[in-house]
Backbone as CSV, one residue per row, in Angstrom:
resi,resn,N_x,N_y,N_z,CA_x,CA_y,CA_z,C_x,C_y,C_z
1,UNK,111.679,120.900,39.629,110.566,120.280,38.905,109.239,120.741,39.505
2,UNK,108.286,121.061,38.654,106.958,121.455,39.114,106.115,120.197,39.315
3,UNK,105.850,119.865,40.573,105.152,118.618,40.872,103.651,118.856,40.922
4,UNK,102.933,118.208,40.025,101.473,118.309,40.017,100.808,116.971,40.349
5,UNK,101.618,115.903,40.360,101.049,114.593,40.675,101.987,113.828,41.602
6,UNK,101.463,113.419,42.732,102.223,112.578,43.663,101.230,111.743,44.452
7,UNK,101.473,110.448,44.498,100.514,109.567,45.169,101.218,108.331,45.710
8,UNK,100.695,107.829,46.812,101.193,106.576,47.368,100.710,105.437,46.479
9,UNK,101.675,104.635,45.989,101.294,103.487,45.143,100.993,102.280,46.028
10,UNK,101.968,101.946,46.884,101.799,100.764,47.733,102.723,100.846,48.940
11,UNK,102.242,100.272,50.023,103.038,100.073,51.221,103.395,98.596,51.213
12,UNK,104.659,98.298,50.904,105.066,96.898,50.661,105.684,96.269,51.907
13,UNK,105.125,95.139,52.294,105.673,94.394,53.424,106.572,93.259,52.990
14,UNK,106.576,92.949,51.681,107.502,91.941,51.138,107.737,92.267,49.666
15,UNK,108.785,91.651,49.091,109.213,92.050,47.742,108.211,91.684,46.650
16,UNK,107.304,90.735,46.934,106.275,90.392,45.953,105.307,91.563,45.725
17,UNK,105.275,92.487,46.682,104.361,93.635,46.577,104.997,94.839,45.883
18,UNK,106.296,94.747,45.550,106.956,95.882,44.893,106.259,96.171,43.562
19,UNK,106.039,97.453,43.234,105.369,97.782,41.972,106.208,97.401,40.759
20,UNK,105.526,97.115,39.672,106.196,96.689,38.444,105.893,97.687,37.328
21,UNK,106.172,98.968,37.586,105.831,99.974,36.578,107.051,100.512,35.830
22,UNK,108.218,99.927,36.105,109.464,100.261,35.379,109.869,101.733,35.455
23,UNK,109.375,102.456,36.449,109.802,103.840,36.611,111.121,103.894,37.386
24,UNK,111.888,104.950,37.113,113.137,105.178,37.855,112.794,105.301,39.335
25,UNK,113.562,104.600,40.168,113.307,104.680,41.604,114.430,105.412,42.334
26,UNK,114.020,106.287,43.239,114.930,107.026,44.111,114.574,106.605,45.522
27,UNK,115.505,105.961,46.222,115.220,105.469,47.573,115.811,106.399,48.624
28,UNK,115.086,106.541,49.727,115.491,107.399,50.834,115.720,106.539,52.070
29,UNK,116.946,106.612,52.595,117.322,105.809,53.761,117.832,106.729,54.867
30,UNK,117.663,106.299,56.099,118.169,107.090,57.212,117.621,106.559,58.516
31,UNK,118.257,106.964,59.609,117.778,106.486,60.902,116.412,107.095,61.216
32,UNK,115.707,106.499,62.157,114.405,107.001,62.572,114.534,108.447,63.039
33,UNK,113.577,109.263,62.656,113.513,110.681,63.061,114.580,111.578,62.430
34,UNK,115.218,111.130,61.345,116.218,111.993,60.683,115.545,112.980,59.721
35,UNK,114.290,112.693,59.360,113.553,113.628,58.504,113.277,113.132,57.099
36,UNK,113.174,111.810,56.906,112.923,111.282,55.555,111.568,111.743,55.011
37,UNK,110.532,111.566,55.813,109.189,111.959,55.352,109.135,113.459,55.079
38,UNK,109.781,114.244,55.941,109.788,115.704,55.751,110.486,116.074,54.445
39,UNK,111.614,115.402,54.141,112.334,115.669,52.891,111.452,115.342,51.689
40,UNK,110.837,114.165,51.706,109.975,113.758,50.588,108.842,114.766,50.404
41,UNK,108.200,115.169,51.496,107.088,116.120,51.406,107.531,117.470,50.848
42,UNK,108.718,117.948,51.250,109.234,119.220,50.722,109.518,119.097,49.230
43,UNK,110.135,117.992,48.816,110.481,117.811,47.403,109.245,117.808,46.508
44,UNK,108.140,117.291,47.011,106.940,117.172,46.172,105.895,118.250,46.496
45,UNK,106.281,119.215,47.342,105.364,120.318,47.702,104.062,119.836,48.320
46,UNK,104.154,118.810,49.154,102.968,118.321,49.865,103.252,118.362,51.359
47,UNK,102.202,118.516,52.154,102.423,118.608,53.597,102.467,117.241,54.260
48,UNK,101.705,116.301,53.757,101.612,115.042,54.494,101.384,113.822,53.618
49,UNK,101.964,113.801,52.411,101.842,112.575,51.616,102.654,111.475,52.291
50,UNK,103.935,111.778,52.548,104.748,110.853,53.339,104.468,111.177,54.801
51,UNK,104.048,110.180,55.555,103.626,110.410,56.931,104.821,110.482,57.863
52,UNK,104.853,111.554,58.647,105.868,111.650,59.696,105.283,110.991,60.932
53,UNK,106.128,110.334,61.704,105.645,109.623,62.878,106.304,110.163,64.133
54,UNK,105.508,110.289,65.187,106.075,110.708,66.473,106.691,109.505,67.186
55,UNK,106.441,108.301,66.646,107.022,107.094,67.234,108.159,106.607,66.349
56,UNK,109.424,106.823,66.783,110.552,106.378,65.963,110.486,104.881,65.688
57,UNK,110.857,104.506,64.450,110.884,103.086,64.104,109.532,102.530,63.703
58,UNK,108.528,103.405,63.587,107.173,102.914,63.287,107.038,102.417,61.852
59,UNK,107.732,103.066,60.913,107.642,102.640,59.516,108.397,101.321,59.343
60,UNK,107.662,100.242,59.122,108.293,98.922,59.006,108.077,98.334,57.620
61,UNK,107.673,99.183,56.710,107.411,98.744,55.339,108.211,99.636,54.394
62,UNK,108.266,99.238,53.122,108.855,100.099,52.095,107.700,100.760,51.354
63,UNK,107.659,102.080,51.410,106.546,102.827,50.812,106.959,103.404,49.463
64,UNK,106.158,103.142,48.450,106.428,103.600,47.082,105.458,104.714,46.713
65,UNK,106.021,105.831,46.240,105.215,106.971,45.817,105.474,107.254,44.336
66,UNK,104.406,107.402,43.567,104.535,107.787,42.157,104.638,109.308,42.093
67,UNK,105.712,109.797,41.496,105.923,111.229,41.367,105.891,111.601,39.882
68,UNK,104.823,112.280,39.474,104.740,112.873,38.128,104.768,111.808,37.018
69,UNK,104.491,110.548,37.358,104.614,109.433,36.406,106.017,109.339,35.808
70,UNK,107.016,109.867,36.535,108.407,109.822,36.075,109.294,109.054,37.036
71,UNK,109.039,109.239,38.310,109.858,108.600,39.346,108.957,107.843,40.308
72,UNK,109.531,106.854,40.963,108.988,106.364,42.223,109.935,106.826,43.324
73,UNK,109.423,107.552,44.302,110.175,107.811,45.521,109.908,106.638,46.451
74,UNK,110.963,106.116,47.049,110.841,104.915,47.865,111.360,105.209,49.267
75,UNK,110.455,105.163,50.234,110.773,105.478,51.625,111.089,104.160,52.347
76,UNK,112.375,103.996,52.692,112.808,102.768,53.367,112.573,102.889,54.871
77,UNK,112.421,101.753,55.577,112.211,101.824,57.025,113.390,102.512,57.728
78,UNK,113.071,103.325,58.732,114.121,103.943,59.542,114.870,102.872,60.324
79,UNK,116.133,103.140,60.619,116.935,102.139,61.353,117.485,102.740,62.645
80,UNK,117.991,101.841,63.496,118.719,102.295,64.672,117.852,102.635,65.867
81,UNK,116.627,102.139,65.881,115.785,102.453,67.040,115.756,101.267,67.997
82,UNK,116.141,101.509,69.233,116.418,100.437,70.202,115.196,99.603,70.575
83,UNK,113.994,100.181,70.536,112.820,99.443,71.015,112.350,98.369,70.040
84,UNK,112.909,98.342,68.865,112.544,97.317,67.891,113.320,96.039,68.217
85,UNK,112.633,94.895,68.175,113.285,93.642,68.556,114.395,93.261,67.571
86,UNK,115.364,92.492,68.068,116.502,92.073,67.247,116.021,91.258,66.038
87,UNK,115.047,90.385,66.259,114.515,89.554,65.169,113.908,90.423,64.076
88,UNK,113.140,91.434,64.503,112.512,92.325,63.534,113.567,93.133,62.787
89,UNK,114.585,93.609,63.526,115.664,94.364,62.878,116.354,93.517,61.819
90,UNK,116.585,92.232,62.127,117.257,91.341,61.173,116.387,91.093,59.938
91,UNK,115.079,90.950,60.142,114.197,90.710,58.983,114.105,91.974,58.122
92,UNK,114.084,93.160,58.747,114.126,94.408,57.988,115.389,94.462,57.155
93,UNK,116.514,94.079,57.810,117.814,94.136,57.141,117.816,93.332,55.850
94,UNK,117.285,92.120,55.906,117.232,91.251,54.727,116.329,91.865,53.658
95,UNK,115.195,92.391,54.106,114.208,93.017,53.229,114.847,94.200,52.490
96,UNK,115.532,95.064,53.232,116.155,96.249,52.641,117.330,95.856,51.753
97,UNK,118.109,94.865,52.191,119.257,94.417,51.385,118.784,93.876,50.040
98,UNK,117.718,93.100,50.061,117.148,92.577,48.807,116.769,93.727,47.881
99,UNK,116.151,94.755,48.459,115.727,95.894,47.650,116.938,96.641,47.087
100,UNK,117.893,96.973,47.946,119.061,97.763,47.520,119.926,97.031,46.500
101,UNK,120.032,95.711,46.657,120.954,94.956,45.826,120.373,94.377,44.561
102,UNK,119.039,94.194,44.531,118.459,93.442,43.418,117.429,94.213,42.589
103,UNK,117.155,95.432,42.972,116.098,96.195,42.294,116.695,96.945,41.113
104,UNK,116.436,96.478,39.903,117.077,97.057,38.716,116.611,98.480,38.428
105,UNK,115.397,98.830,38.844,114.888,100.180,38.583,115.409,101.218,39.580
106,UNK,116.129,100.769,40.616,116.680,101.695,41.614,117.928,102.369,41.043
107,UNK,117.844,103.687,40.822,118.934,104.427,40.175,119.692,105.349,41.130
108,UNK,119.095,105.694,42.269,119.780,106.591,43.209,119.298,106.296,44.618
109,UNK,120.262,106.237,45.560,119.899,106.125,46.971,120.322,107.409,47.668
110,UNK,119.386,107.961,48.428,119.619,109.175,49.200,119.728,108.762,50.665
111,UNK,120.884,109.023,51.267,121.098,108.698,52.686,121.014,109.987,53.483
112,UNK,120.102,110.025,54.446,119.928,111.217,55.271,120.724,111.100,56.563
113,UNK,121.467,112.151,56.869,122.259,112.221,58.104,121.910,113.540,58.793
114,UNK,121.670,113.510,60.084,121.429,114.731,60.858,122.749,115.501,60.959
115,UNK,122.777,116.695,60.370,124.028,117.464,60.292,124.598,117.807,61.665
116,UNK,123.773,117.792,62.705,124.219,118.205,64.037,125.107,117.179,64.717
117,UNK,125.063,115.938,64.219,125.791,114.853,64.887,126.685,114.107,63.899
118,UNK,127.812,113.637,64.388,128.668,112.779,63.551,127.879,111.515,63.210
119,UNK,128.064,110.953,62.018,127.352,109.722,61.660,127.580,108.611,62.689
120,UNK,126.509,107.897,63.002,126.569,106.807,63.976,127.105,105.533,63.313
121,UNK,127.302,104.508,64.120,127.723,103.205,63.573,126.685,102.684,62.581
122,UNK,125.398,102.885,62.898,124.335,102.447,61.980,124.375,103.232,60.673
123,UNK,124.680,104.540,60.768,124.813,105.360,59.554,125.959,104.838,58.682
124,UNK,127.076,104.536,59.334,128.252,104.027,58.586,127.928,102.685,57.931
125,UNK,127.240,101.833,58.685,126.858,100.525,58.154,125.949,100.682,56.936
126,UNK,124.980,101.599,57.046,124.053,101.817,55.927,124.785,102.399,54.722
127,UNK,125.690,103.360,54.960,126.450,103.933,53.848,127.282,102.845,53.153
128,UNK,127.957,102.018,53.942,128.792,100.955,53.364,127.947,99.968,52.562
129,UNK,126.789,99.689,53.070,125.844,98.782,52.426,125.410,99.349,51.073
130,UNK,124.973,100.621,51.089,124.522,101.270,49.854,125.669,101.364,48.849
131,UNK,126.847,101.781,49.332,127.970,102.015,48.411,128.517,100.705,47.842
132,UNK,128.236,99.587,48.512,128.617,98.285,47.968,127.831,97.998,46.681
133,UNK,126.564,98.401,46.667,125.681,98.122,45.532,125.642,99.246,44.495
134,UNK,126.018,100.473,44.896,125.806,101.628,44.017,127.070,102.473,43.897
135,UNK,127.316,102.964,42.682,128.533,103.727,42.392,128.558,105.097,43.046
136,UNK,127.378,105.633,43.364,127.355,106.925,44.049,126.194,106.969,45.026
137,UNK,126.395,107.740,46.075,125.369,107.933,47.099,125.158,109.438,47.240
138,UNK,123.901,109.854,47.316,123.602,111.242,47.638,123.333,111.320,49.136
139,UNK,124.198,112.026,49.861,124.005,112.226,51.292,123.320,113.580,51.482
140,UNK,122.175,113.566,52.143,121.482,114.811,52.474,121.663,115.049,53.972
141,UNK,122.329,116.159,54.289,122.592,116.524,55.687,121.419,117.366,56.174
142,UNK,120.518,116.749,56.932,119.265,117.397,57.327,119.439,118.320,58.530
143,UNK,118.408,119.125,58.762,118.299,120.011,59.939,119.392,121.067,59.975
144,UNK,119.790,121.544,58.778,120.868,122.523,58.676,120.473,123.856,59.330
145,UNK,119.164,124.090,59.446,118.711,125.321,60.103,118.957,125.309,61.611
146,UNK,119.305,124.131,62.152,119.507,124.005,63.607,120.927,124.360,64.045
147,UNK,121.820,124.620,63.088,123.183,125.013,63.444,123.505,126.373,62.828
148,UNK,124.541,127.024,63.363,124.952,128.320,62.810,125.527,128.128,61.415
149,UNK,125.278,129.129,60.573,125.771,129.057,59.197,127.287,128.861,59.157
150,UNK,127.964,129.475,60.087,129.435,129.389,60.135,129.932,127.981,60.483
151,UNK,129.027,127.131,60.994,129.410,125.773,61.409,129.126,124.725,60.329
152,UNK,128.423,125.127,59.261,127.973,124.142,58.256,129.153,123.413,57.621
153,UNK,130.152,124.152,57.158,131.296,123.527,56.463,132.000,122.515,57.367
154,UNK,132.144,122.870,58.644,132.809,121.966,59.594,132.019,120.663,59.747
155,UNK,130.701,120.785,59.898,129.861,119.593,60.088,129.825,118.729,58.826
156,UNK,129.801,119.371,57.657,129.841,118.628,56.388,131.153,117.842,56.293
157,UNK,132.238,118.490,56.696,133.559,117.857,56.662,133.610,116.628,57.572
158,UNK,132.967,116.728,58.740,132.925,115.592,59.685,132.174,114.421,59.047
159,UNK,131.033,114.707,58.431,130.246,113.636,57.790,131.061,112.969,56.680
160,UNK,131.701,113.779,55.841,132.530,113.231,54.753,133.617,112.317,55.301
161,UNK,134.262,112.771,56.365,135.380,112.031,56.949,134.929,110.726,57.600
162,UNK,133.865,110.801,58.404,133.396,109.604,59.129,132.876,108.548,58.159
163,UNK,132.131,108.973,57.148,131.582,108.016,56.173,132.617,107.610,55.125
164,UNK,133.711,108.389,55.018,134.727,108.172,53.981,134.080,108.194,52.589
165,UNK,133.388,109.315,52.343,132.694,109.472,51.064,133.669,109.409,49.898
166,UNK,133.210,108.836,48.802,134.014,108.733,47.585,133.830,109.998,46.747
167,UNK,134.696,110.164,45.772,134.598,111.350,44.898,133.316,111.327,44.068
168,UNK,132.728,110.151,43.892,131.487,110.042,43.111,130.251,110.368,43.956
169,UNK,130.404,110.446,45.272,129.277,110.755,46.152,129.060,112.265,46.229
170,UNK,127.831,112.655,46.552,127.508,114.071,46.749,126.932,114.269,48.142
171,UNK,127.155,115.436,48.718,126.530,115.781,49.999,125.893,117.162,49.876
172,UNK,124.629,117.248,50.273,123.869,118.498,50.153,123.234,118.827,51.512
173,UNK,123.539,120.001,52.072,122.861,120.423,53.307,121.396,120.761,53.000
174,UNK,120.496,120.414,53.930,119.059,120.575,53.671,118.316,120.965,54.945
175,UNK,117.279,121.775,54.759,116.377,122.099,55.864,114.947,121.988,55.371
176,UNK,114.134,121.212,56.090,112.719,121.079,55.719,111.960,122.372,56.003
177,UNK,112.415,123.154,56.986,111.676,124.377,57.329,112.036,125.548,56.417
178,UNK,113.303,125.682,56.023,113.693,126.817,55.172,113.787,126.439,53.696
179,UNK,113.718,125.131,53.389,113.799,124.593,52.015,115.202,124.714,51.401
180,UNK,116.193,125.079,52.213,117.578,125.121,51.725,117.961,123.734,51.206
181,UNK,118.538,123.675,50.006,118.991,122.408,49.425,117.983,121.752,48.502
182,UNK,116.724,122.193,48.552,115.676,121.544,47.743,115.996,121.593,46.252
183,UNK,116.330,122.792,45.748,116.592,122.936,44.309,117.805,122.106,43.877
184,UNK,118.825,122.101,44.734,120.050,121.354,44.413,119.763,119.854,44.325
185,UNK,118.938,119.373,45.239,118.571,117.946,45.228,117.788,117.631,43.952
186,UNK,116.838,118.501,43.576,116.046,118.254,42.372,116.913,118.290,41.108
187,UNK,117.904,119.183,41.084,118.811,119.221,39.926,119.473,117.871,39.724
188,UNK,119.919,117.285,40.823,120.592,115.992,40.742,119.612,114.892,40.314
189,UNK,118.411,114.900,40.887,117.415,113.875,40.535,116.974,114.005,39.075
190,UNK,116.813,115.240,38.608,116.443,115.448,37.202,117.530,114.931,36.253
191,UNK,118.788,115.058,36.668,119.899,114.604,35.820,119.892,113.079,35.671
192,UNK,119.337,112.373,36.661,119.245,110.907,36.574,118.280,110.534,35.456
193,UNK,117.158,111.228,35.397,116.169,110.954,34.333,116.776,111.215,32.966
194,UNK,117.557,112.276,32.863,118.171,112.621,31.563,119.172,111.569,31.102
195,UNK,119.795,110.882,32.066,120.804,109.868,31.722,120.180,108.560,31.278
196,UNK,118.906,108.390,31.594,118.240,107.108,31.266,117.992,106.981,29.768
């Protein structure tokens, strides 16, 4: 898709702030520092619309971006960062669960996993959570440029096995630096709009 319009709509700290524009929503979930902001920026051909943070766990809100007046990209808070208090983690959990389970405009959840490592317990928990509410999950295996090409299939297989992906789920290797996987991800996102 040729992106000519992308803008931050709102940084929501509670569900009353969620936008009411009835656009298809694509949510991005993943642990802190897995590359969510980088993926969003690559998809929309912008360098810094979605802010990357050098402090893991800093994003504590749900950020909504209007893309081409067709989609809202929704950046969920990163998870699994130890310095965040237990109380805050629990309140995030409720906030995210409400969004994942009750948001009728949410049509696709993208779960980012660092291809270099087997999915963590938090990754498995998030996948199970998403798959409870949604018939399919798009897993984007980030940082594919950091491993040898000959190792990609093996690492993809590990992610599939650990998460126990269903036949309805998809997994796409991706690199923010080389743009590998970008077109494939857009093909899938465009197909969601066509189904609406």
